[in-house]
C-alpha positions in Angstrom: -183.5 -15.9 -29.2 -181.7 -15.1 -32.4 -181.0 -17.7 -35.0 -178.1 -18.1 -37.5 -180.5 -19.8 -39.9 -182.4 -17.9 -42.5 -186.2 -17.7 -42.3 -188.4 -18.0 -45.2 -192.3 -18.1 -45.6 -193.9 -20.5 -47.9 -197.3 -21.4 -48.9 -198.3 -25.0 -49.6 -201.6 -26.6 -50.5 -203.6 -28.4 -47.8 -202.4 -32.0 -48.9 -198.9 -31.0 -48.7 -199.3 -29.2 -45.3 -201.1 -32.2 -43.8 -198.4 -34.5 -45.2 -195.6 -32.3 -43.8 -197.3 -32.2 -40.3 -197.7 -36.1 -40.3 -194.1 -36.4 -41.3 -192.9 -34.0 -38.7 -195.0 -35.7 -36.0 -193.7 -39.1 -37.1 -190.1 -37.9 -36.9 -190.7 -36.0 -33.6 -189.5 -32.7 -34.8 -191.0 -29.2 -35.5 -192.7 -28.9 -38.9 -190.2 -26.1 -39.9 -187.4 -28.4 -39.3 -188.9 -31.3 -41.3 -189.6 -28.8 -44.2 -185.9 -27.7 -44.0 -184.8 -31.2 -44.3 -186.9 -31.9 -47.3 -186.0 -28.8 -49.0 -182.2 -29.8 -48.5 -183.0 -33.3 -50.0 -184.8 -31.7 -53.0 -182.0 -29.3 -53.7 -179.5 -32.3 -53.6 -181.7 -34.2 -56.0 -181.8 -31.1 -58.2 -178.0 -30.7 -58.2 -177.7 -34.4 -59.2 -180.0 -34.0 -62.0 -177.9 -31.0 -63.4 -174.6 -33.0 -62.8 -176.1 -36.0 -64.7 -177.2 -33.8 -67.6 -173.7 -32.3 -67.9 -172.1 -35.8 -67.8 -174.6 -37.1 -70.4 -173.7 -34.1 -72.7 -170.0 -34.7 -72.3 -170.4 -38.5 -73.0 -172.0 -37.5 -76.3 -169.4 -35.3 -77.4 -166.2 -36.4 -79.1 -164.1 -36.3 -76.0 -160.6 -37.7 -75.5 -160.9 -40.4 -72.8 -158.0 -41.0 -70.4 -157.4 -44.5 -68.6 -157.6 -45.1 -65.0 -153.9 -45.7 -64.9 -153.0 -42.6 -66.8 -154.9 -40.3 -64.4 -153.6 -41.8 -61.4 -149.9 -41.5 -62.5 -150.5 -37.8 -62.9 -152.0 -37.4 -59.5 -149.0 -38.9 -57.7 
């Protein structure tokens, strides 16, 4: 049966493979599904780190800060 999801092939070390199998069994799902979930979580964490770095750089620069009230008045 065709799938809309993209298939990838990865190679992991023995310990990672065993941990992945145990997690999949514990959550009663296929190994590939658990691997996909973990990859999605890792990508979200990576994105959070990137945004945090951008925010940190902005906070170091001499930036003009706007008060909460000013921002919300402009939104209305």
